[in-house]
ZASE-987764 format. One line per 10 residues: number of its first residue (from 1); their letters; for each residue z, x, y of C-alpha. Coordinates in nm, 4 decimals. Example, Ala and Ser with C-alpha at 12.3 -4.5 7.8 and 13.67 -1.06 7.14 Angstrom:
ZASE-987764
1 = as = 0.7800:1.2300:-0.4500  0.7140:1.3670:-0.1060
end
This chain:
ZASE-987764
1 = mkkvlitgaa = 1.7042:0.8917:1.4650  1.8616:0.6095:1.2644  1.8389:0.6294:0.8881  1.7468:0.3450:0.6499  1.7460:0.3370:0.2701  1.4809:0.1074:0.1199  1.5154:0.0315:-0.2514  1.1999:-0.0786:-0.4304  1.0082:0.1124:-0.1631  0.6995:0.1772:-0.3756
11 = gflgshlsdk = 0.6479:-0.1937:-0.4349  0.4369:-0.4396:-0.2387  0.7002:-0.5468:0.0135  0.9004:-0.2237:0.0058  0.6004:-0.0158:0.1053  0.5171:-0.2421:0.3999  0.8817:-0.2271:0.5096  0.8626:0.1525:0.4908  0.5623:0.1422:0.7243  0.7507:-0.0850:0.9642
21 = fikegyhvia = 1.0603:0.1343:0.9859  0.8529:0.4515:1.0298  0.6646:0.2790:1.3121  0.9958:0.1780:1.4739  1.1177:0.5394:1.4719  1.3568:0.5433:1.1757  1.4106:0.8094:0.9108  1.3223:0.6326:0.5853  1.4739:0.7160:0.2472  1.2528:0.5430:-0.0084
31 = mdnlitgdmr = 1.4022:0.4771:-0.3531  1.2180:0.3447:-0.6580  1.2170:0.4046:-1.0331  0.8467:0.3076:-1.0459  0.8881:0.0487:-1.3207  0.6824:-0.1994:-1.1209  0.6245:0.0104:-0.8062  0.3276:0.2408:-0.7457  0.3351:0.5738:-0.5622  -0.0091:0.4964:-0.4221
41 = niehlmklkq = 0.1565:0.2405:-0.1957  0.3528:0.5097:-0.0114  0.1450:0.8241:-0.0598  0.0265:0.8021:0.3027  0.3902:0.8462:0.4124  0.4826:1.1394:0.1888  0.3666:1.4050:0.4355  0.5894:1.2734:0.7157  0.9121:1.4591:0.8016  1.0932:1.1309:0.8654
51 = fefinhdvtk = 1.0143:1.0016:0.5158  1.1620:1.1072:0.1823  1.1274:0.9660:-0.1668  1.3920:0.9516:-0.4409  1.2976:0.8456:-0.7941  1.6097:0.6593:-0.9029  1.7211:0.3448:-1.0861  1.9577:0.1517:-0.8585  2.1463:0.0096:-1.1567  2.2908:0.3620:-1.1835
61 = hihiegeldy = 2.5290:0.5089:-0.9228  2.3530:0.5741:-0.5903  2.4328:0.8897:-0.3954  2.2894:0.9550:-0.0491  2.3825:1.2611:0.1552  2.5012:1.2177:0.5146  2.5109:0.9149:0.7355  2.3239:0.5932:0.6691  2.2713:0.3097:0.9168  2.0867:0.0445:0.7165
71 = imhfaspasp = 2.0037:-0.0461:0.3569  1.7176:-0.2771:0.2575  1.7630:-0.3842:-0.1046  1.4186:-0.4801:-0.2357  1.4360:-0.3337:-0.5862  1.3485:-0.6069:-0.8338  1.0623:-0.7293:-1.0496  0.9167:-1.0167:-0.8497  0.6216:-1.1455:-1.0491  0.6303:-1.3664:-1.3583
81 = idylkipiqt = 0.4455:-1.1103:-1.5700  0.7304:-0.8667:-1.5047  1.0470:-1.0741:-1.5132  0.9345:-1.2692:-1.8198  0.8628:-0.9392:-1.9962  1.1777:-0.7561:-1.8837  1.4408:-1.0263:-1.8234  1.7445:-0.8044:-1.8863  1.6291:-0.5410:-1.6381  1.5572:-0.8177:-1.3877
91 = lkvsslgthn = 1.9139:-0.9419:-1.4209  2.0586:-0.5901:-1.4020  1.8814:-0.4872:-1.0823  2.0112:-0.7899:-0.8909  2.3629:-0.7628:-1.0359  2.4489:-0.3998:-1.1098  2.1925:-0.2779:-0.8580  2.3212:-0.5008:-0.5799  2.6796:-0.4022:-0.6655  2.5854:-0.0352:-0.6266
101 = vlglarvkka = 2.4004:-0.0989:-0.3005  2.6922:-0.2940:-0.1539  2.9355:-0.0237:-0.2611  2.7203:0.2365:-0.0869  2.7021:0.0201:0.2257  3.0811:-0.0081:0.2272  3.1311:0.3695:0.1977  2.8649:0.4515:0.4577  2.9613:0.1620:0.6888  2.5945:0.0662:0.6817
111 = rvlvastsev = 2.4442:-0.2789:0.7380  2.2692:-0.4064:0.4257  1.9952:-0.6702:0.3922  1.9267:-0.8074:0.0451  1.5991:-0.9657:-0.0604  1.6602:-1.3062:-0.2129  1.3862:-1.5579:-0.2819  1.2825:-1.9197:-0.2604  1.3336:-1.9244:-0.6385  1.7046:-1.9854:-0.5724
121 = ygdpnvhpqp = 1.5942:-2.3430:-0.4974  1.4404:-2.3750:-0.8452  1.2270:-2.6867:-0.8915  1.3521:-2.8496:-0.5711  1.4586:-3.2089:-0.5221  1.4616:-3.1566:-0.1440  1.1419:-3.0920:0.0480  1.0868:-2.8808:0.2509  1.3710:-2.6536:0.1460  1.6423:-2.5799:0.4074
131 = eeywgnvnpv = 1.8981:-2.3042:0.3565  2.1723:-2.5634:0.3033  2.0035:-2.6944:-0.0139  2.1796:-2.5558:-0.3232  1.8806:-2.5833:-0.5535  1.7831:-2.7213:-0.8932  1.7765:-2.4256:-1.1313  1.7702:-2.4096:-1.5110  1.9939:-2.1091:-1.5898  1.8821:-2.0865:-1.9544
141 = gprgcydeak = 1.5094:-2.1471:-1.9008  1.2439:-1.8723:-1.8982  1.2704:-1.8319:-1.5202  1.6511:-1.8237:-1.5252  1.6608:-1.4451:-1.5486  1.5013:-1.4209:-1.2046  1.6392:-1.7333:-1.0360  2.0005:-1.6746:-1.1390  1.9782:-1.3011:-1.0691  1.8939:-1.3772:-0.7080
151 = rfmeaitmay = 2.1634:-1.6450:-0.6828  2.4184:-1.3915:-0.8083  2.2838:-1.1387:-0.5585  2.3586:-1.3792:-0.2750  2.7065:-1.4551:-0.4109  2.8159:-1.0922:-0.4485  2.6685:-1.0075:-0.1081  2.8788:-1.2760:0.0581  3.1828:-1.1638:-0.1424  3.1482:-0.8086:-0.0066
161 = hnthavetri = 3.1039:-0.9467:0.3428  3.4103:-1.1708:0.3209  3.6353:-0.9340:0.1245  3.5377:-0.5895:0.2531  3.3821:-0.6791:0.5918  3.0506:-0.5203:0.4928  2.7765:-0.6098:0.7407  2.5332:-0.8127:0.5317  2.2132:-1.0092:0.5801  2.0311:-1.2298:0.3260
171 = vrifntygpr = 1.6627:-1.3182:0.3460  1.5088:-1.5865:0.1249  1.1452:-1.4870:0.0832  0.8759:-1.7465:0.0134  0.5317:-1.6738:-0.1366  0.3900:-1.3673:0.0371  0.0527:-1.1993:0.0062  -0.1521:-0.9129:0.1448  -0.2823:-0.5642:0.0634  -0.0961:-0.3661:-0.2067
181 = mrlndgrvlp = -0.0261:-0.6649:-0.4270  -0.0938:-0.5818:-0.7911  -0.4158:-0.7495:-0.8947  -0.2900:-0.8506:-1.2398  0.0747:-0.9277:-1.1682  0.0602:-1.2933:-1.2726  0.1005:-1.4493:-0.9275  -0.1446:-1.7172:-0.8252  -0.3222:-1.5419:-0.5373  -0.4130:-1.2117:-0.7084
191 = afigqalrge = -0.4835:-1.4034:-1.0297  -0.7388:-1.6276:-0.8558  -0.9039:-1.3418:-0.6671  -0.9130:-1.1206:-0.9752  -1.0746:-1.3949:-1.1816  -1.3303:-1.4599:-0.9074  -1.4195:-1.0895:-0.8883  -1.4540:-1.0661:-1.2678  -1.6783:-1.3722:-1.2839  -1.4205:-1.5758:-1.4757
201 = dltmfgdgsq = -1.3210:-1.9362:-1.4241  -1.0083:-1.9747:-1.2108  -0.7155:-2.0959:-1.4196  -0.4566:-2.3237:-1.2642  -0.1518:-2.4685:-1.4362  -0.1385:-2.8428:-1.4829  -0.3608:-3.0500:-1.2556  -0.3014:-2.8175:-0.9608  -0.1049:-3.0758:-0.7637  0.1980:-2.8472:-0.7290
211 = trsfcyvsdl = 0.2254:-2.6888:-0.3845  0.2902:-2.3425:-0.2441  0.3201:-2.1989:0.1070  0.1718:-1.8527:0.1598  0.2955:-1.6065:0.4234  0.0972:-1.2971:0.5211  0.2913:-0.9764:0.4644  0.2969:-0.8540:0.8264  0.4573:-1.1820:0.9360  0.7175:-1.1584:0.6611
221 = vdgiykllls = 0.8086:-0.7974:0.7466  0.8447:-0.8892:1.1141  1.0836:-1.1721:1.0243  1.2886:-0.9508:0.7929  1.3202:-0.6806:1.0584  1.4415:-0.9339:1.3154  1.6933:-1.0739:1.0673  1.8328:-0.7267:0.9964  1.8992:-0.6712:1.3659  2.0442:-1.0194:1.4204
231 = dyvlpvnign = 2.4111:-1.1222:1.3978  2.3585:-1.3950:1.1368  2.5143:-1.3408:0.7923  2.4129:-1.6528:0.5961  2.0760:-1.6840:0.4168  1.7613:-1.7349:0.6243  1.4255:-1.8609:0.4967  1.1294:-1.6434:0.5929  0.7921:-1.7863:0.4990  0.4938:-1.9800:0.6240
241 = pseitikefg = 0.5437:-2.3598:0.6147  0.1693:-2.4260:0.5860  0.1706:-2.6042:0.2483  -0.1274:-2.6352:0.0138  -0.1800:-2.7558:-0.3428  -0.2783:-2.5000:-0.6045  -0.6054:-2.6875:-0.6624  -0.6921:-2.6783:-0.2928  -0.5965:-2.3127:-0.2834  -0.8252:-2.2343:-0.5765
251 = eeilkltgak = -1.1089:-2.4084:-0.3951  -1.0398:-2.1943:-0.0869  -1.0620:-1.8795:-0.3013  -1.3919:-1.9914:-0.4565  -1.5330:-2.0535:-0.1087  -1.4014:-1.7228:0.0270  -1.5403:-1.5154:-0.2604  -1.8628:-1.7088:-0.3010  -1.7877:-1.7362:-0.6731  -1.9860:-1.9909:-0.8730
261 = qklislalpk = -1.7177:-2.0448:-1.1345  -1.4992:-2.3519:-1.1634  -1.1302:-2.4335:-1.1677  -0.9939:-2.5053:-1.5145  -0.6536:-2.6407:-1.6142  -0.3959:-2.4814:-1.8457  -0.0647:-2.6188:-1.9705  0.2075:-2.6245:-1.7063  0.4748:-2.3558:-1.7688  0.8349:-2.4660:-1.8239
271 = ddpkqrqpdi = 1.0335:-2.5124:-1.4995  0.7335:-2.4380:-1.2775  0.8313:-2.5600:-0.9271  0.6342:-2.8675:-0.8215  0.6821:-2.8041:-0.4503  0.7516:-2.5019:-0.2373  0.7683:-2.5118:0.1426  1.0193:-2.3347:0.3660  1.2104:-2.5067:0.6403  1.2054:-2.2280:0.9017
281 = tkakallgwe = 1.4085:-2.4072:1.1692  1.6797:-2.1401:1.1446  1.4363:-1.8488:1.1711  1.2801:-2.0016:1.4813  1.6147:-2.0717:1.6501  1.8074:-1.7591:1.5504  1.5327:-1.4963:1.5429  1.2606:-1.6391:1.7655  1.0330:-1.5890:1.4643  0.7471:-1.7849:1.3183
291 = pkvnraeglk = 0.4314:-1.6742:1.1350  0.1263:-1.5767:1.3392  -0.1423:-1.4996:1.0793  -0.3233:-1.8086:0.9532  -0.4208:-1.8306:0.5893  -0.7959:-1.7911:0.6440  -0.7426:-1.4661:0.8347  -0.4881:-1.3283:0.5884  -0.6952:-1.4187:0.2826  -1.0011:-1.2427:0.4238
301 = ityeyfkslp = -0.8046:-0.9190:0.4722  -0.6486:-0.9473:0.1267  -0.9822:-1.0189:-0.0408  -1.1386:-0.7141:0.1227  -0.8492:-0.5040:-0.0077  -0.8969:-0.6269:-0.3650  -1.2735:-0.5743:-0.3425  -1.2132:-0.2119:-0.2403  -1.0111:-0.1308:-0.5537  -1.1739:0.0827:-0.8254
311 = heelfktehr = -1.3773:-0.1208:-1.0721  -1.1410:-0.0361:-1.3602  -0.8519:-0.1969:-1.1716  -1.0205:-0.5344:-1.2175  -0.9940:-0.5104:-1.5942  -0.6637:-0.3260:-1.6162  -0.4040:-0.4866:-1.8408  -0.0522:-0.4750:-1.7038  0.1804:-0.2700:-1.9213  0.5218:-0.1124:-1.8804
321 = dleklnk = 0.7226:0.1417:-2.0749  0.9327:-0.1250:-2.2436  1.1042:0.1212:-2.4801  1.2365:0.3076:-2.1763  1.3271:-0.0165:-1.9980  1.5238:-0.1574:-2.2889  1.7573:0.1399:-2.3249
end
């Protein structure tokens, strides 16, 4: 039985990856310090012999007993409410954390896949965004802590590949959604659904003309798994190229939920990307991958998940142990 370490395993994507590797017959070592992760996301796996959980901060030295075949590095705050609140920790997990992961991969002779993001493209001047585009990022703006952290992650990953012959893979993840997202994490989809369920008006930034492309989580995980097992070492976009404006998306949510509220406009945040759409030509050619779940189907499943949450979850205010984080 091959063994895989998944960092950030109690998070949204990490927990779905854990499910995937268990299903494929791997022994999964799940690692998370639970700053933004939630044990509820993986509690259904805890009873399995081929699953183990380690509460650990990857910015500290990582020790794993025995052999290790693969590492999936998904430990990082990924929502604006987190990385704007804890920018230093966001930078550390993609720098120190990635350094530790790559060092472990080198020692164990394991293949490592790191989770980058479409945010490396910043507010793009090229549309849709191909992997060859270098981006338009403000390193000192409010989003710089996340955007530049991921750009550094890619750079150090390639340095380990070129210098130490570590087997590396880099995925650039575009907007993803599905069950286990945090309802109040600041991202547009859970924000809209949460507001609809609470009877509040849906708040969009600016006039809502900016675009996003939403990929259902099962499609994303399938693409990531195929990339891990491929022979390609440069970054690959994984996302759904079906593009929609935020205003149109809000209208879809109102229709889906049957809410009678309206869309209202707030001031546009600094450096908010005006367009976001993946060019997935590489993923199609190299991996034989493209998304299968259409947005209507995925949104219905996701809405049912959010509706099933305890009532108090709807009104829960996100908070973190910032004193602990800032040590």
